[in-house]
Every structure is written in C-alpha cells, then in structure tokens.
C-alpha positions in Angstrom: 0.4 28.4 -16.6 -2.8 28.0 -18.6 -4.7 26.2 -15.9 -4.2 25.2 -12.6 -4.6 25.5 -8.7 -3.3 27.8 -6.3 -3.1 27.4 -3.2 -0.5 27.4 0.0 0.0 23.7 0.2 -0.7 21.0 -2.5 2.1 18.5 -2.7 -0.9 16.1 -1.7 -3.3 17.3 -3.9 -5.4 15.3 -6.4 -6.5 18.2 -8.6 -3.7 17.7 -11.2 -4.8 14.1 -11.6 -8.6 14.9 -12.0 -8.1 17.6 -14.5 -6.1 15.4 -16.5 -8.4 12.6 -16.8 -11.3 15.0 -17.8 -9.7 17.2 -20.3 -6.7 17.7 -22.7 -5.6 21.2 -21.2 -2.0 21.3 -19.3 -3.1 21.5 -15.7 -0.7 22.2 -13.3 0.0 23.2 -9.2 1.1 26.2 -7.8 1.9 26.7 -4.1 1.8 30.5 -3.4 3.3 31.9 -0.2 0.3 34.6 1.2 3.1 37.5 0.5 3.1 36.4 -3.0 -0.3 36.1 -4.0 -1.1 40.2 -4.8 1.5 39.9 -7.3 0.4 36.7 -9.1 -3.5 37.9 -9.2 -2.2 41.1 -10.3 -0.3 39.7 -13.3 -3.3 37.2 -14.5 -1.0 34.9 -16.2 -3.3 32.3 -16.9 -6.5 31.3 -18.6 -8.4 29.9 -15.8 -7.4 28.3 -12.1 -8.7 26.8 -8.9 -8.4 28.4 -6.0 -7.9 26.4 -2.7 -7.0 27.1 1.2 -6.3 29.7 2.1 -7.2 31.8 -0.6 -10.6 31.3 -1.6 -11.7 34.4 0.2 -8.5 36.5 -0.4 -8.7 36.1 -3.9 -12.2 38.4 -4.6 -10.8 41.9 -4.5 -9.2 40.7 -7.8 -12.1 39.9 -9.6 -14.1 42.1 -11.8 -17.2 40.1 -11.5 -18.4 37.1 -9.2 -21.1 34.7 -10.3 -24.3 34.9 -7.9 -23.9 31.9 -5.7 -20.1 32.8 -5.1 -21.4 36.6 -4.1 -23.7 34.8 -1.9 -21.0 32.6 0.1 -18.5 35.2 0.1 -15.7 32.5 -1.8 -14.5 31.9 -4.9 -12.8 28.4 -5.9 -12.7 28.7 -9.4 -11.5 32.0 -11.7 -11.9 32.4 -15.9 -9.6 35.3 -17.1 -11.8 36.8 -20.1 -9.6 39.0 -22.0 -7.6 40.3 -19.2 -10.9 40.4 -16.9 -11.2 37.7 -13.7 -14.2 36.2 -13.5 -15.1 34.1 -10.4 -17.5 31.1 -9.5 -17.8 28.8 -6.3 -18.0 25.2 -7.6 -17.5 23.5 -4.4 -21.3 24.5 -3.6 -22.3 22.0 -6.4 -19.9 19.3 -5.6 -21.1 19.7 -1.7 -24.2 19.5 -3.0 -23.8 16.4 -5.2 -21.9 14.4 -2.6 -24.3 15.1 0.2 -27.2 14.0 -2.4 -25.6 10.8 -3.9 -24.9 9.6 -0.3 -28.5 10.1 0.2 -28.0 11.8 3.7 -31.2 14.0 4.2 -30.4 17.9 5.6 -34.3 18.5 5.3 -35.7 19.8 8.5 -32.3 19.1 10.2 -30.2 20.9 13.1 -26.2 20.9 11.6 -23.4 21.9 12.4 -20.8 23.2 10.3 -17.2 22.8 11.4 -15.1 25.6 10.5 -15.2 29.0 9.7 -13.3 29.7 6.4 -14.7 29.8 2.7 -15.8 26.2 2.6 -17.9 26.6 6.1 -19.6 29.1 4.0 -20.3 27.2 1.2 -21.5 24.5 3.3 -23.6 26.9 4.8 -25.5 27.4 1.6 -25.6 24.2 0.7 -27.4 23.2 4.3 -29.8 26.1 3.3 -30.6 25.1 0.2 -31.3 21.3 1.4 -33.4 22.4 3.9 -31.4 22.4 7.0 -33.9 24.1 10.0 -31.1 25.0 12.1 -27.6 25.7 11.1 -24.7 27.1 13.0 -20.8 27.3 12.2 -18.2 26.2 15.0 -14.9 28.0 15.2 -12.4 27.6 18.2 -12.9 31.0 19.1 -16.5 31.5 18.1 -17.3 35.5 17.2 -19.6 37.2 15.1 -22.4 34.4 13.7 -20.0 31.6 15.0 -20.0 29.4 18.2 -17.1 27.6 19.7 -16.9 23.8 20.1 -17.6 23.8 23.9 -20.9 25.5 23.0 -21.4 22.9 20.1 -21.0 19.9 22.6 -23.0 21.4 25.5 -25.7 23.4 23.8 -26.0 21.5 20.3 -25.3 17.9 21.1 -28.8 17.3 19.6 -27.5 18.1 16.2 -28.2 15.5 13.7 -25.6 16.7 10.8 -21.9 17.4 11.3 -20.1 18.8 8.2 -16.5 19.0 8.7 -14.9 21.7 6.6 -11.7 21.9 8.7 -8.2 20.3 8.0 -8.8 18.6 11.3 -7.5 14.9 10.2 -6.1 15.7 7.1 -2.8 14.1 5.7 -0.3 13.8 7.3 -2.3 14.3 10.7 -4.4 11.6 10.4 -6.3 10.0 13.4 -7.7 13.0 14.9 -11.0 14.9 14.4 -12.3 18.2 15.8 -15.1 16.7 17.5 -16.1 13.6 19.7 -18.8 11.9 17.6 -19.9 10.1 20.9 -21.3 13.2 22.0 -23.5 13.8 19.8 -26.0 10.8 20.0 -28.6 11.9 17.5 -26.8 12.4 14.7 -27.9 11.0 11.2 -25.1 11.7 8.9 -21.6 13.0 8.7 -20.1 14.8 5.7 -16.4 15.9 5.7 -14.7 17.9 3.2 -11.3 16.1 3.9 -10.5 13.5 1.2 -6.9 12.8 2.1 -6.8 10.4 3.8 -9.9 9.0 2.1 -11.9 8.6 5.4 -10.8 11.1 8.0 -11.0 9.9 11.6 -14.2 11.7 11.7 -15.7 9.9 9.2 -14.4 6.2 10.5 -15.5 7.2 13.9 -19.2 8.0 12.6 -19.3 4.6 10.7 -18.0 2.3 13.4 -20.9 4.2 15.3 -23.5 3.3 12.5 -23.9 6.6 11.3 -23.8 7.2 7.6 -20.5 9.2 6.7 -18.3 10.0 3.7 -15.3 11.6 3.0 -14.8 14.5 0.3 -13.6 12.7 -2.8 -16.5 12.4 -4.3 -16.7 16.6 -3.9 -13.7 17.4 -5.0 -14.3 15.4 -8.5 -17.5 17.1 -8.6 -16.3 20.4 -8.4 -13.6 19.8 -10.7 -16.0 18.8 -13.1 -18.1 21.8 -12.9 -15.0 24.1 -12.9 -13.6 22.1 -16.0 -17.1 23.4 -17.8 -15.9 27.1 -16.4 -12.7 26.5 -17.9 -13.6 25.0 -21.5 -17.0 26.4 -22.0 -18.5 23.4 -22.9 -20.6 20.8 -20.9 -19.3 17.7 -19.4 -21.1 14.3 -19.5 -22.9 13.8 -16.2 -21.7 10.1 -16.1 -17.5 11.1 -15.9 -18.2 12.5 -12.4 -18.7 8.9 -11.5 -16.1 7.4 -13.7 -13.2 9.6 -12.5 -14.5 8.9 -8.5 -14.4 5.3 -9.1 -10.9 5.3 -10.9 -9.6 7.7 -8.7 -10.6 5.9 -5.3 -9.5 2.4 -6.8 -6.5 3.6 -7.5 -5.7 5.5 -4.5 -7.3 2.9 -1.8 -5.1 0.6 0.3 -6.3 -3.3 0.3 -5.3 -4.3 3.6 -5.4 -8.1 4.8 -5.8 -9.1 7.9 -6.1 -12.7 9.4 -4.7 -15.7 11.2 -1.1 -16.4 11.0 -0.7 -18.7 7.9 -3.9 -17.9 6.1 -2.3 -16.2 3.1 -1.9 -12.4 3.7 1.5 -11.9 2.1 1.4 -14.0 -0.6 -1.9 -13.0 -1.7 -0.9 -9.4 -0.8 2.1 -10.3 -3.0 0.0 -11.2 -6.1 -2.7 -8.6 -5.8 -0.4 -6.2 -5.7 1.5 -7.1 -8.6 -2.1 -7.6 -10.5 -3.8 -4.2 -9.3 -0.6 -1.7 -10.1 0.0 -1.1 -6.6 2.9 -1.0 -3.9 3.3 -3.8 -1.5 4.0 -3.9 2.3 4.2 -6.3 4.8 3.7 -5.0 8.5 5.9 -7.8 10.3 8.9 -6.9 7.5 8.5 -3.7 8.4 8.8 -3.9 12.0 12.0 -6.6 11.5 13.5 -3.4 9.2 12.7 -0.8 12.0 14.2 -3.2 14.7 16.9 -4.6 13.2 15.9 -7.9 14.6 13.8 -10.8 14.1 10.3 -10.9 15.6 11.3 -13.9 18.2 14.3 -11.8 19.1 12.0 -8.7 19.6 9.7 -10.9 21.7 12.7 -12.5 23.4 14.0 -9.0 24.0 10.9 -6.5 24.4 8.0 -9.1 25.3 5.0 -9.0 23.5 4.2 -5.8 25.0 7.1 -4.2 23.3 6.4 -6.0 20.1 2.9 -4.2 19.7 4.3 -0.8 20.4 6.6 -1.3 17.5 3.4 -2.5 15.3 1.5 0.1 16.4 4.2 2.6 15.0 4.9 0.9 12.0 1.1 0.7 11.2 0.6 4.5 11.7 3.7 4.6 9.5 1.7 2.6 6.8 -1.7 4.0 7.0 -0.4 7.3 5.6 0.4 5.4 2.1 -2.4 5.1 -0.5 -2.4 2.7 -3.5 -0.8 -0.2 -1.4 -1.7 -3.6 -0.6 -0.9 -4.2 3.2 -0.7 -7.5 5.1 -0.7 -7.4 8.5 0.9 -9.1 11.1 -2.0 -11.9 13.0 -2.1 -9.6 16.0 -2.4 -6.4 14.6 -6.5 -6.2 15.5 -6.0 -6.6 18.9 -5.2 -2.5 19.0 -8.5 -1.0 17.7 -6.4 2.5 16.8 -4.4 -0.1 14.6 -7.7 -0.6 12.5 -8.9 3.0 12.6 -5.6 4.3 11.3 -5.9 1.9 8.4 -9.6 2.5 7.7 -8.5 5.9 6.6 -7.0 5.0 3.4 -8.0 1.0 3.0 -10.5 -1.4 2.6 -9.9 -3.7 5.1 -10.3 -7.6 3.9 -10.6 -10.9 6.5 -8.9 -13.6 4.8 -11.1 -16.6 7.0 -9.2 -19.8 6.4 -10.6 -22.7 8.5 -8.0 -23.1 11.5 -7.6 -26.7 10.2 -5.9 -25.1 7.1 -3.5 -23.1 9.1 0.3 -24.6 9.6 2.3 -23.6 12.6 5.8 -22.1 12.2 8.6 -21.4 14.7 9.0 -18.0 13.3 5.2 -16.9 15.2 6.2 -16.8 18.8 2.6 -16.8 19.7 1.3 -19.5 17.5 4.3 -21.7 17.1 2.4 -25.0 18.0 -1.0 -26.1 17.3 -2.5 -25.6 20.8 -1.5 -22.1 20.7 -2.5 -21.5 17.3 -6.3 -22.7 17.9 -6.2 -20.5 21.3 -5.0 -17.4 19.0 -7.8 -18.2 16.4 -10.5 -18.7 18.8 -9.4 -15.3 20.8 -9.2 -13.2 18.0 -12.0 -14.7 15.1 -14.7 -12.4 16.6 -12.3 -9.4 16.3 -11.4 -9.8 12.7 -15.1 -9.9 11.9 -15.6 -6.8 13.7 -12.2 -5.0 12.0 -13.2 -6.4 8.6 -15.1 -4.4 6.1 -15.8 -7.6 4.0 -15.0 -11.2 5.2 -13.4 -13.3 2.4 -13.8 -17.6 2.7 -10.3 -18.3 2.4 -10.7 -22.3 2.2 -9.6 -22.5 -1.5 -6.5 -23.0 -2.9 -4.5 -19.6 -3.3 -5.3 -18.6 -7.1 -9.0 -19.2 -5.3 -8.7 -17.0 -2.6 -6.4 -14.4 -4.6 -9.2 -14.0 -7.1 -12.0 -13.9 -4.2 -10.3 -10.9 -2.5 -9.8 -9.1 -5.8 -13.4 -9.5 -6.7 -14.5 -8.3 -3.3 -12.2 -5.3 -3.5 -12.9 -4.3 -6.8 -16.6 -4.7 -6.3 -16.7 -2.9 -2.9 -15.4 0.0 -4.7 -17.4 0.3 -7.7 -20.5 0.2 -5.2 -18.7 3.0 -2.8 
C-alpha cells in the first residue's frame, strides 16, 4: 500500500472515494486488527496514510516527529513516511473547525459538551478552545480524570449550549440511537456530530426537529481529507475543491425519499428519477409484499392495519440503512414518526402534494379504496406530510412536470446544503 487509511472497521468508509476524487494516487482501505498494528507500523511499508478509530493515539509511539497541533491534541490522523521516518499530523482539527465555521455555529463564550473520550474528542476540545468556548467538558460513560459522565452532563450541565458528538453512537449500521436526549438540554444553540454515515445521525435529526442548527460529519471528513492530501503530495489543493467534492459526494450518497397520498405518483416519479440520477429505486410497499409473501389487501385481512404498520416499519428501518436510493413510501408511512426520523438519516424527504381531486382510488389500497375513504385519509394526513417533509412539491402538473419539479428541488436542496 502506497497511500490509504488504516482502522479497525472500514467497510463503509468514504475516504477512498474522496481521495480518488482529489488526487491521482492509488488509495486503499486497510482494516488492521489491534494485534497486527505493531507489525504494520514497524514495517512502515507506505508513503502516507490516514488513521481512524481506534488507532489515532496508538500510532504515536511509532512516529519520529509530531506537528505542534497533533502534539497538543494527543491524537494523529495523518502520517507521512519521509525516507523511512514517520511524521504525524492532525488534519481532523482543521476539518472540524471548517465544518463548524461553514455551518455558522458560534462557540464563542458558549458552554460546550463533547461526547466521547477518544482522539477525536481531544481534537474537538482543541477546536472549541480555538473558537472561544467559555466552558468545555468531555463526557464519557465512566467519567474519570478530566471527564464527566452522562448523568453529570444531564443533571449538572443541562444548560450546555453546544454539543459535539465524537462517539460512534448512531453510526451505521446502528442508526436511530443517540448518546444523549436533546430534550434534556433546553438551551442548545448548535449540535455537531462527527458521524458521517448516516449523513444525519439520530442526534442531528433530533436537533433539527427541535429547531436547533445541526450538522453531520461529512463536510469535516472531506475537509480533513483535503488537508491530509496536501501533506501526502506536498502541494496546496485549491480551496474550492473541498466544496466541490463534498457536494458531489452528498448528491451521490443521499437518498431521495418520496412521501404523499396513494395515487400521487410516488412510484412512477421515483423510478424515472432513479434512472436519471443514477440511483437504485425501492418501493416500500413492494418490499412489504416481498417480505410477507402476500399482497397488501391480504396482509390487512390477516393482520389488520396494526400488523401491516409493524411490517412497514421493519421494511423502512431496512431501507433507511441504504444510500444512493430513490425510495417511494406508502401513503401511511409518515403516521409513525420513527419511520420519518430513520428516513431522514440518509434521505431528503419530498412531499408530492397532488390535489385530492386528481387522486384516483384503486381496490388494492385498503384504506383508500373509494372516494370517501380517500378524502378522509387526505384530510387526516395532510398536515403530517407537510411536517414530515424537508421540501413540498406541487404535484398538480402532468407526469413530466412533476418529475422535473422533484428533481429540481432535490438537486437545489443539496447544492445549498
């Protein structure tokens, strides 16, 4: 390996994609068990590498020199081999700082809680110091020297204004969980999560739901990779490359999730857009039928609506793990708020708002098989669709108009993200 990233689990890392986009060197992902790290570092058979969880501190004894920032933090994420001597750097500092500044989340004179005790939490501490935080506390499950535990964080520091998560809590595939409950910190003015897969962790989704500015770690990942690549090739990379690669990666990875009434065109529009955007297509109702082995009317007849909704939630939990998909949901999927939260993890939710008079009833939809039932469902659900969606699209046009409208808002939302 000439260039690459080492860590314990890398199967869902984006680093290779980012470095391949930035430079023309060959970049590999190498999973190294803890027992093999010593031999790997002593061989030093590489030109330059990135280091991720859990080795950002473990690699330090093998380095002949560490730059001032990395030394202060006590964690290294970039190593360059110069004539057999290893030099360590911390580009996570610059990446996290760039993310916070891009999102315009102010830390100046704020009380900051940093969740986690590893190398990234030390980086976050230094960034918070540099950005003028007045109080900074690192939080771990057991507490200890220089740390507080989660009970202390919630009972003594519930007035925290900023939370930075550096733990893997909520990371793929364990989506939908968070290290803390946002509701216990009523004075929050910003939430930053280093987790980038999913694109929005449960912590970020919950913060946004409560109107708190929040962001995941994708921009940090891209930004630190740019700074690392500069160390690799000993050459400056234009600043605009960070934004270009970030937006390209976001557009590629993010799901487009379609919600709306039965008959509004979700499946037809979704299939067309999946083809145009180069994404996979998934229909939650079709997946339910596959899972159950019987039709939706038969599921309702056998298990009732409650049984159907349980199956629907299981399918949506599975679909939410995917990336680079267009997902058409069933008309009632939004009735369970948990479904919406999971879908927001990797997706932008678009409500196709087709007027009720343009919706057509069919026999295969048990809850809207006639006009009276359809209008009842429409009135019951309309406000929920609006509240669940990131974007509402007027679906009153013809098929091509609606396809173009959904595509435009999805791409525009990403470009401004």
